[in-house]
PASE-41043 format. One record per residue: residue number from 1; residue in one letter; x, y, z of N, C-alpha, C in turn. Coordinates in nm, 4 decimals, padded with zeros to 6 digits. Layout:
BEGIN
REC | k | r | nx | ny | nz | cax | cay | caz | cx | cy | cz
REC | NUM | A | X | Y | Z | X | Y | Z | X | Y | Z
...
! end
This chain:
BEGIN
REC | k | r | nx | ny | nz | cax | cay | caz | cx | cy | cz
REC | 1 | M | 07.9426 | 08.4312 | 09.2976 | 07.9994 | 08.3365 | 09.3935 | 07.8895 | 08.2957 | 09.4912
REC | 2 | T | 07.8711 | 08.1693 | 09.5090 | 07.7686 | 08.1199 | 09.5999 | 07.8341 | 08.0667 | 09.7264
REC | 3 | N | 07.7538 | 08.0467 | 09.8291 | 07.8078 | 07.9985 | 09.9559 | 07.8750 | 07.8629 | 09.9425
REC | 4 | D | 07.8308 | 07.7784 | 09.8469 | 07.8927 | 07.6471 | 09.8344 | 08.0327 | 07.6568 | 09.7734
REC | 5 | T | 08.0708 | 07.7713 | 09.7187 | 08.2068 | 07.7883 | 09.6673 | 08.2981 | 07.8551 | 09.7691
REC | 6 | L | 08.2425 | 07.8992 | 09.8798 | 08.3208 | 07.9632 | 09.9850 | 08.3689 | 07.8606 | 10.0876
REC | 7 | Q | 08.4740 | 07.8971 | 10.1582 | 08.5200 | 07.8152 | 10.2699 | 08.4264 | 07.8304 | 10.3900
REC | 8 | L | 08.3558 | 07.9422 | 10.3942 | 08.2617 | 07.9705 | 10.5016 | 08.1562 | 07.8608 | 10.5071
REC | 9 | G | 08.1342 | 07.8066 | 10.6251 | 08.0352 | 07.7010 | 10.6422 | 08.0841 | 07.5628 | 10.6035
REC | 10 | Q | 08.2090 | 07.5519 | 10.5622 | 08.2678 | 07.4241 | 10.5221 | 08.3758 | 07.3843 | 10.6236
REC | 11 | A | 08.3967 | 07.2560 | 10.6405 | 08.5123 | 07.2101 | 10.7182 | 08.6351 | 07.2376 | 10.6320
REC | 12 | T | 08.7236 | 07.3213 | 10.6830 | 08.8383 | 07.3658 | 10.6046 | 08.9660 | 07.3429 | 10.6835
REC | 13 | P | 09.0586 | 07.2646 | 10.6322 | 09.1856 | 07.2461 | 10.7039 | 09.2700 | 07.3733 | 10.6968
REC | 14 | W | 09.3561 | 07.3906 | 10.7971 | 09.4472 | 07.5044 | 10.7958 | 09.5444 | 07.4885 | 10.6799
REC | 15 | P | 09.5609 | 07.5918 | 10.5987 | 09.6595 | 07.5849 | 10.4906 | 09.8000 | 07.5818 | 10.5503
REC | 16 | T | 09.8905 | 07.5146 | 10.4832 | 10.0261 | 07.4997 | 10.5361 | 10.1195 | 07.6128 | 10.4957
REC | 17 | S | 10.0758 | 07.6979 | 10.4020 | 10.1587 | 07.8108 | 10.3607 | 10.0690 | 07.9205 | 10.3055
REC | 18 | P | 10.1176 | 08.0449 | 10.3029 | 10.0381 | 08.1531 | 10.2430 | 10.0087 | 08.1290 | 10.0955
REC | 19 | E | 10.1000 | 08.0633 | 10.0249 | 10.0785 | 08.0358 | 09.8836 | 09.9632 | 07.9371 | 09.8629
REC | 20 | E | 09.9499 | 07.8435 | 09.9560 | 09.8434 | 07.7437 | 09.9480 | 09.7090 | 07.8007 | 09.9934
REC | 21 | A | 09.7120 | 07.9007 | 10.0790 | 09.5893 | 07.9548 | 10.1379 | 09.5025 | 08.0217 | 10.0315
REC | 22 | R | 09.3747 | 08.0011 | 10.0438 | 09.2779 | 08.0596 | 09.9506 | 09.2053 | 08.1744 | 10.0195
REC | 23 | L | 09.2024 | 08.2876 | 09.9555 | 09.1247 | 08.4002 | 10.0051 | 08.9951 | 08.4083 | 09.9254
REC | 24 | D | 08.8843 | 08.4240 | 09.9942 | 08.7545 | 08.4371 | 09.9294 | 08.7059 | 08.5808 | 09.9420
REC | 25 | R | 08.6287 | 08.6238 | 09.8433 | 08.5670 | 08.7552 | 09.8480 | 08.4187 | 08.7394 | 09.8236
REC | 26 | V | 08.3428 | 08.8333 | 09.8765 | 08.1981 | 08.8343 | 09.8595 | 08.1570 | 08.9729 | 09.8128
REC | 27 | P | 08.0421 | 08.9844 | 09.7467 | 07.9983 | 09.1158 | 09.6987 | 07.9745 | 09.2136 | 09.8141
REC | 28 | N | 08.0125 | 09.3371 | 09.7929 | 07.9891 | 09.4441 | 09.8892 | 07.8422 | 09.4869 | 09.8765
REC | 29 | P | 07.7639 | 09.4781 | 09.9836 | 07.6233 | 09.5179 | 09.9736 | 07.6035 | 09.6695 | 09.9628
REC | 30 | H | 07.7117 | 09.7473 | 09.9835 | 07.7023 | 09.8938 | 09.9755 | 07.8137 | 09.9510 | 09.8884
REC | 31 | P | 07.8224 | 09.9093 | 09.7623 | 07.9320 | 09.9566 | 09.6775 | 07.9241 | 10.1056 | 09.6449
REC | 32 | D | 07.8094 | 10.1681 | 09.6705 | 07.7920 | 10.3104 | 09.6434 | 07.8309 | 10.3983 | 09.7624
REC | 33 | T | 07.8805 | 10.3361 | 09.8713 | 07.9103 | 10.4094 | 09.9943 | 08.0550 | 10.3896 | 10.0335
REC | 34 | D | 08.1231 | 10.5014 | 10.0643 | 08.2593 | 10.4912 | 10.1178 | 08.2520 | 10.4652 | 10.2677
REC | 35 | Y | 08.3140 | 10.3570 | 10.3110 | 08.3247 | 10.3260 | 10.4529 | 08.4512 | 10.2451 | 10.4752
REC | 36 | C | 08.4984 | 10.2426 | 10.5977 | 08.6201 | 10.1695 | 10.6319 | 08.5831 | 10.0416 | 10.7052
REC | 37 | A | 08.6394 | 09.9316 | 10.6612 | 08.6274 | 09.8040 | 10.7320 | 08.7644 | 09.7729 | 10.7912
REC | 38 | R | 08.7673 | 09.7307 | 10.9167 | 08.8930 | 09.7028 | 10.9858 | 08.8960 | 09.5599 | 11.0356
REC | 39 | F | 09.0114 | 09.4962 | 11.0136 | 09.0416 | 09.3660 | 11.0724 | 09.1653 | 09.3835 | 11.1581
REC | 40 | T | 09.1597 | 09.3318 | 11.2801 | 09.2745 | 09.3349 | 11.3696 | 09.3085 | 09.1916 | 11.4069
REC | 41 | A | 09.4346 | 09.1560 | 11.3847 | 09.4827 | 09.0223 | 11.4207 | 09.5850 | 09.0402 | 11.5324
REC | 42 | P | 09.5414 | 09.0316 | 11.6595 | 09.6309 | 09.0614 | 11.7708 | 09.7316 | 08.9522 | 11.8040
REC | 43 | E | 09.7185 | 08.8356 | 11.7410 | 09.8090 | 08.7240 | 11.7718 | 09.8701 | 08.6661 | 11.6450
REC | 44 | F | 09.9071 | 08.7510 | 11.5497 | 09.9674 | 08.7057 | 11.4256 | 10.1061 | 08.6481 | 11.4536
REC | 45 | T | 10.1369 | 08.5357 | 11.3914 | 10.2693 | 08.4747 | 11.4081 | 10.3250 | 08.4308 | 11.2736
REC | 46 | S | 10.4553 | 08.4377 | 11.2646 | 10.5305 | 08.3833 | 11.1511 | 10.6635 | 08.3342 | 11.2077
REC | 47 | L | 10.7517 | 08.2895 | 11.1206 | 10.8823 | 08.2406 | 11.1653 | 10.9938 | 08.3275 | 11.1080
REC | 48 | C | 11.0975 | 08.3476 | 11.1876 | 11.2174 | 08.4146 | 11.1375 | 11.2780 | 08.3242 | 11.0294
REC | 49 | P | 11.3075 | 08.3800 | 10.9107 | 11.3609 | 08.2954 | 10.8042 | 11.5051 | 08.2506 | 10.8283
REC | 50 | V | 11.5723 | 08.3125 | 10.9250 | 11.7112 | 08.2775 | 10.9526 | 11.7206 | 08.1771 | 11.0673
REC | 51 | T | 11.6522 | 08.2073 | 11.1788 | 11.6655 | 08.1237 | 11.2984 | 11.5530 | 08.0223 | 11.3146
REC | 52 | G | 11.4396 | 08.0455 | 11.2477 | 11.3235 | 07.9583 | 11.2665 | 11.2458 | 07.9879 | 11.3924
REC | 53 | Q | 11.2870 | 08.0901 | 11.4671 | 11.2165 | 08.1274 | 11.5897 | 11.0855 | 08.1984 | 11.5549
REC | 54 | P | 10.9851 | 08.1875 | 11.6410 | 10.8578 | 08.2534 | 11.6120 | 10.8672 | 08.4046 | 11.6285
REC | 55 | D | 10.7951 | 08.4748 | 11.5436 | 10.7791 | 08.6197 | 11.5521 | 10.6317 | 08.6491 | 11.5746
REC | 56 | F | 10.6026 | 08.7536 | 11.6493 | 10.4658 | 08.7876 | 11.6861 | 10.4358 | 08.9320 | 11.6491
REC | 57 | A | 10.3142 | 08.9564 | 11.6050 | 10.2742 | 09.0914 | 11.5665 | 10.1260 | 09.1135 | 11.5919
REC | 58 | I | 10.0904 | 09.2390 | 11.5964 | 09.9517 | 09.2822 | 11.5880 | 09.9366 | 09.3396 | 11.4480
REC | 59 | L | 09.8477 | 09.2828 | 11.3687 | 09.8198 | 09.3365 | 11.2353 | 09.6896 | 09.4141 | 11.2396
REC | 60 | V | 09.6900 | 09.5310 | 11.1778 | 09.5686 | 09.6111 | 11.1625 | 09.5514 | 09.6378 | 11.0134
REC | 61 | I | 09.4403 | 09.5898 | 10.9587 | 09.4110 | 09.6045 | 10.8165 | 09.2844 | 09.6894 | 10.8035
REC | 62 | D | 09.2979 | 09.8044 | 10.7392 | 09.1841 | 09.8923 | 10.7105 | 09.1667 | 09.8969 | 10.5599
REC | 63 | Y | 09.0434 | 09.8868 | 10.5138 | 09.0213 | 09.9061 | 10.3711 | 08.8862 | 09.9691 | 10.3449
REC | 64 | V | 08.8803 | 10.0408 | 10.2330 | 08.7567 | 10.1008 | 10.1847 | 08.7170 | 10.0162 | 10.0640
REC | 65 | P | 08.6156 | 09.9307 | 10.0806 | 08.5803 | 09.8391 | 09.9725 | 08.5171 | 09.9109 | 09.8543
REC | 66 | D | 08.5306 | 09.8482 | 09.7397 | 08.4588 | 09.8917 | 09.6212 | 08.3515 | 09.7863 | 09.5947
REC | 67 | R | 08.3767 | 09.6917 | 09.5051 | 08.2776 | 09.5884 | 09.4733 | 08.2853 | 09.4672 | 09.5649
REC | 68 | W | 08.4002 | 09.4474 | 09.6338 | 08.4238 | 09.3228 | 09.7064 | 08.4594 | 09.3449 | 09.8522
REC | 69 | L | 08.4206 | 09.2473 | 09.9348 | 08.4623 | 09.2363 | 10.0745 | 08.5438 | 09.1083 | 10.0877
REC | 70 | V | 08.6413 | 09.1087 | 10.1780 | 08.7116 | 08.9844 | 10.2066 | 08.6250 | 08.9033 | 10.3024
REC | 71 | E | 08.6154 | 08.7747 | 10.2781 | 08.5382 | 08.6874 | 10.3667 | 08.6262 | 08.6563 | 10.4877
REC | 72 | S | 08.5735 | 08.6790 | 10.6071 | 08.6567 | 08.6791 | 10.7279 | 08.7148 | 08.5424 | 10.7648
REC | 73 | K | 08.6427 | 08.4342 | 10.7414 | 08.6990 | 08.3022 | 10.7722 | 08.8190 | 08.2745 | 10.6822
REC | 74 | A | 08.8069 | 08.3063 | 10.5540 | 08.9184 | 08.2871 | 10.4615 | 09.0372 | 08.3728 | 10.5027
REC | 75 | L | 09.0105 | 08.4959 | 10.5470 | 09.1195 | 08.5825 | 10.5935 | 09.1869 | 08.5220 | 10.7161
REC | 76 | K | 09.1080 | 08.4697 | 10.8080 | 09.1638 | 08.4064 | 10.9281 | 09.2540 | 08.2887 | 10.8909
REC | 77 | L | 09.2083 | 08.2058 | 10.7990 | 09.2889 | 08.0915 | 10.7562 | 09.4164 | 08.1377 | 10.6845
REC | 78 | Y | 09.4041 | 08.2395 | 10.6008 | 09.5206 | 08.2932 | 10.5311 | 09.6234 | 08.3468 | 10.6303
REC | 79 | L | 09.5792 | 08.4273 | 10.7258 | 09.6729 | 08.4814 | 10.8242 | 09.7345 | 08.3699 | 10.9085
REC | 80 | G | 09.6547 | 08.2692 | 10.9430 | 09.7061 | 08.1558 | 11.0193 | 09.8099 | 08.0746 | 10.9440
REC | 81 | S | 09.8066 | 08.0805 | 10.8109 | 09.9014 | 08.0032 | 10.7306 | 10.0444 | 08.0552 | 10.7437
REC | 82 | F | 10.0614 | 08.1730 | 10.8007 | 10.1949 | 08.2297 | 10.8184 | 10.2672 | 08.1704 | 10.9397
REC | 83 | R | 10.1963 | 08.0973 | 11.0256 | 10.2607 | 08.0517 | 11.1498 | 10.3753 | 07.9538 | 11.1269
REC | 84 | N | 10.3794 | 07.8895 | 11.0112 | 10.4918 | 07.8020 | 10.9774 | 10.5705 | 07.8548 | 10.8575
REC | 85 | H | 10.5537 | 07.9818 | 10.8287 | 10.6142 | 08.0448 | 10.7119 | 10.7317 | 08.1324 | 10.7561
REC | 86 | G | 10.8453 | 08.1110 | 10.6966 | 10.9632 | 08.1902 | 10.7290 | 10.9755 | 08.3112 | 10.6381
REC | 87 | A | 10.9650 | 08.4300 | 10.6956 | 10.9793 | 08.5546 | 10.6190 | 11.0073 | 08.6687 | 10.7151
REC | 88 | F | 11.0753 | 08.7693 | 10.6647 | 11.1013 | 08.8882 | 10.7451 | 10.9720 | 08.9662 | 10.7663
REC | 89 | H | 10.9713 | 09.0501 | 10.8704 | 10.8528 | 09.1284 | 10.9048 | 10.8023 | 09.2096 | 10.7861
REC | 90 | E | 10.8954 | 09.2730 | 10.7171 | 10.8572 | 09.3567 | 10.6035 | 10.7883 | 09.2745 | 10.4956
REC | 91 | D | 10.8420 | 09.1569 | 10.4678 | 10.7852 | 09.0711 | 10.3640 | 10.6444 | 09.0261 | 10.4016
REC | 92 | C | 10.6266 | 08.9793 | 10.5240 | 10.4936 | 08.9338 | 10.5670 | 10.3905 | 09.0457 | 10.5543
REC | 93 | T | 10.4219 | 09.1616 | 10.6096 | 10.3259 | 09.2721 | 10.6133 | 10.2886 | 09.3181 | 10.4726
REC | 94 | V | 10.3888 | 09.3448 | 10.3905 | 10.3627 | 09.3971 | 10.2558 | 10.2958 | 09.2911 | 10.1677
REC | 95 | A | 10.3375 | 09.1653 | 10.1798 | 10.2766 | 09.0584 | 10.0991 | 10.1276 | 09.0436 | 10.1303
REC | 96 | I | 10.0913 | 09.0523 | 10.2568 | 09.9496 | 09.0432 | 10.2944 | 09.8729 | 09.1599 | 10.2343
REC | 97 | G | 09.9267 | 09.2809 | 10.2486 | 09.8604 | 09.3981 | 10.1919 | 09.8426 | 09.3878 | 10.0419
REC | 98 | K | 09.9474 | 09.3458 | 09.9718 | 09.9399 | 09.3352 | 09.8257 | 09.8403 | 09.2278 | 09.7813
REC | 99 | R | 09.8391 | 09.1149 | 09.8522 | 09.7463 | 09.0078 | 09.8118 | 09.6015 | 09.0513 | 09.8315
REC | 100 | L | 09.5742 | 09.1204 | 09.9421 | 09.4386 | 09.1690 | 09.9651 | 09.3997 | 09.2752 | 09.8623
REC | 101 | A | 09.4920 | 09.3643 | 09.8317 | 09.4631 | 09.4693 | 09.7335 | 09.4354 | 09.4091 | 09.5959
REC | 102 | E | 09.5113 | 09.3068 | 09.5587 | 09.4901 | 09.2414 | 09.4293 | 09.3547 | 09.1708 | 09.4250
REC | 103 | L | 09.3194 | 09.1030 | 09.5334 | 09.1933 | 09.0290 | 09.5390 | 09.0725 | 09.1216 | 09.5398
REC | 104 | L | 09.0790 | 09.2258 | 09.6218 | 08.9612 | 09.3078 | 09.6489 | 08.9467 | 09.4290 | 09.5580
REC | 105 | E | 09.0573 | 09.4762 | 09.5009 | 09.0551 | 09.5999 | 09.4232 | 08.9817 | 09.7093 | 09.5002
REC | 106 | P | 09.0233 | 09.7356 | 09.6249 | 08.9519 | 09.8327 | 09.7075 | 08.9805 | 09.9768 | 09.6628
REC | 107 | R | 08.8990 | 10.0669 | 09.7116 | 08.9254 | 10.2086 | 09.6877 | 09.0502 | 10.2518 | 09.7636
REC | 108 | Y | 09.0766 | 10.1839 | 09.8745 | 09.1930 | 10.2153 | 09.9575 | 09.2169 | 10.0972 | 10.0503
REC | 109 | L | 09.3428 | 10.0697 | 10.0798 | 09.3791 | 09.9660 | 10.1766 | 09.5092 | 10.0063 | 10.2431
REC | 110 | R | 09.5135 | 09.9875 | 10.3733 | 09.6388 | 10.0057 | 10.4472 | 09.6529 | 09.8911 | 10.5455
REC | 111 | I | 09.7788 | 09.8560 | 10.5715 | 09.8078 | 09.7533 | 10.6708 | 09.9207 | 09.8034 | 10.7589
REC | 112 | G | 09.9056 | 09.7811 | 10.8870 | 10.0114 | 09.8100 | 10.9831 | 10.0500 | 09.6813 | 11.0525
REC | 113 | G | 10.1778 | 09.6486 | 11.0484 | 10.2309 | 09.5338 | 11.1206 | 10.3107 | 09.5853 | 11.2389
REC | 114 | F | 10.2590 | 09.5663 | 11.3584 | 10.3236 | 09.6114 | 11.4812 | 10.3909 | 09.4894 | 11.5435
REC | 115 | W | 10.5186 | 09.4723 | 11.5126 | 10.5923 | 09.3517 | 11.5486 | 10.6594 | 09.3650 | 11.6841
REC | 116 | Y | 10.6541 | 09.2588 | 11.7604 | 10.7239 | 09.2547 | 11.8887 | 10.8737 | 09.2436 | 11.8622
REC | 117 | P | 10.9565 | 09.2829 | 11.9574 | 11.1012 | 09.2910 | 11.9322 | 11.1641 | 09.1593 | 11.8888
REC | 118 | R | 11.2548 | 09.1728 | 11.7967 | 11.3445 | 09.0640 | 11.7575 | 11.4845 | 09.1197 | 11.7811
REC | 119 | G | 11.5624 | 09.0531 | 11.8634 | 11.6950 | 09.1042 | 11.8955 | 11.6897 | 09.2364 | 11.9692
REC | 120 | G | 11.5820 | 09.2597 | 12.0418 | 11.5684 | 09.3817 | 12.1209 | 11.5149 | 09.5014 | 12.0443
REC | 121 | I | 11.4808 | 09.4843 | 11.9149 | 11.4332 | 09.5961 | 11.8340 | 11.2959 | 09.5620 | 11.7760
REC | 122 | P | 11.1918 | 09.6392 | 11.8112 | 11.0634 | 09.6186 | 11.7444 | 11.0707 | 09.6762 | 11.6033
REC | 123 | I | 11.0107 | 09.6065 | 11.5086 | 11.0079 | 09.6516 | 11.3696 | 10.8616 | 09.6662 | 11.3302
REC | 124 | D | 10.8179 | 09.7896 | 11.3095 | 10.6806 | 09.8138 | 11.2665 | 10.6823 | 09.8460 | 11.1179
REC | 125 | V | 10.5886 | 09.7870 | 11.0441 | 10.5859 | 09.7980 | 10.8986 | 10.4480 | 09.8463 | 10.8548
REC | 126 | F | 10.4474 | 09.9458 | 10.7642 | 10.3219 | 10.0051 | 10.7179 | 10.3213 | 10.0108 | 10.5653
REC | 127 | W | 10.2069 | 09.9784 | 10.5044 | 10.1929 | 09.9823 | 10.3592 | 10.0513 | 10.0242 | 10.3258
REC | 128 | Q | 10.0366 | 10.1023 | 10.2184 | 09.9033 | 10.1414 | 10.1744 | 09.9011 | 10.1557 | 10.0231
REC | 129 | T | 09.7789 | 10.1541 | 09.9684 | 09.7633 | 10.1576 | 09.8237 | 09.7651 | 10.2978 | 09.7661
REC | 130 | G | 09.7473 | 10.3993 | 09.8453 | 09.7401 | 10.5372 | 09.7962 | 09.6733 | 10.6229 | 09.9008
REC | 131 | E | 09.6081 | 10.7274 | 09.8549 | 09.5372 | 10.8170 | 09.9467 | 09.3963 | 10.7644 | 09.9739
REC | 132 | P | 09.3515 | 10.7742 | 10.0993 | 09.2140 | 10.7314 | 10.1285 | 09.1136 | 10.8323 | 10.0725
REC | 133 | P | 08.9929 | 10.7863 | 10.0426 | 08.8887 | 10.8802 | 10.0009 | 08.8658 | 10.9851 | 10.1098
REC | 134 | K | 08.8425 | 11.1073 | 10.0687 | 08.8267 | 11.2175 | 10.1645 | 08.7011 | 11.2030 | 10.2510
REC | 135 | T | 08.6056 | 11.1248 | 10.2064 | 08.4797 | 11.1096 | 10.2801 | 08.4851 | 11.0013 | 10.3865
REC | 136 | V | 08.6000 | 10.9334 | 10.4005 | 08.6088 | 10.8191 | 10.4936 | 08.6824 | 10.8584 | 10.6205
REC | 137 | W | 08.6250 | 10.8161 | 10.7326 | 08.6925 | 10.8338 | 10.8603 | 08.7813 | 10.7121 | 10.8828
REC | 138 | L | 08.9121 | 10.7352 | 10.8948 | 09.0066 | 10.6280 | 10.9255 | 09.0547 | 10.6478 | 11.0683
REC | 139 | P | 09.0094 | 10.5643 | 11.1605 | 09.0534 | 10.5789 | 11.2982 | 09.2007 | 10.5437 | 11.3135
REC | 140 | D | 09.2596 | 10.5929 | 11.4205 | 09.3956 | 10.5558 | 11.4561 | 09.4010 | 10.4038 | 11.4713
REC | 141 | P | 09.5111 | 10.3405 | 11.4318 | 09.5175 | 10.1932 | 11.4452 | 09.4999 | 10.1430 | 11.5878
REC | 142 | G | 09.5241 | 10.2281 | 11.6868 | 09.4994 | 10.1878 | 11.8239 | 09.6094 | 10.1055 | 11.8880
REC | 143 | V | 09.7235 | 10.0928 | 11.8212 | 09.8358 | 10.0191 | 11.8774 | 09.9406 | 10.1221 | 11.9187
REC | 144 | P | 09.9711 | 10.1295 | 12.0472 | 10.0654 | 10.2332 | 12.0925 | 10.2078 | 10.2059 | 12.0427
REC | 145 | P | 10.2893 | 10.3119 | 12.0343 | 10.4318 | 10.2888 | 12.0044 | 10.4897 | 10.1910 | 12.1065
REC | 146 | Y | 10.5938 | 10.1223 | 12.0687 | 10.6460 | 10.0172 | 12.1549 | 10.6932 | 10.0706 | 12.2891
REC | 147 | R | 10.6375 | 10.0173 | 12.3948 | 10.6799 | 10.0412 | 12.5323 | 10.6543 | 09.9133 | 12.6107
REC | 148 | G | 10.7017 | 09.8042 | 12.5560 | 10.6756 | 09.6754 | 12.6217 | 10.5337 | 09.6302 | 12.6017
REC | 149 | R | 10.4764 | 09.6634 | 12.4839 | 10.3372 | 09.6334 | 12.4506 | 10.2865 | 09.5253 | 12.5404
! end
């Protein structure tokens, strides 16, 4: 994959849906080393599929790459494509985790969706691909339990 095939460095319109959004991957320069890469999206938004009202979350994505890294601009555009997408918290969180796992084939991936209250109840959603490698330090996600975040 060359830079001219990536969205990186190109004028790229915001995708209108997660299905339309393109995720790009790049070769991992350290495929022989176990390490954790973290992406935090503190202003993730989607829409309630019933009311159409906006939902807000902090997403924390940790993964231990194998051959591939997710390209961060493509990830930003993909996550932004959810702002007009109607889905429940569980669907958004798990769908993002599964799509990244399919694209990257990582040694390990986990996602935490820390959702702000809907109807007075915060719904936090967690998904992972399996057990992390024993040689990797996985820090705490850093998002406190709900107390009026």
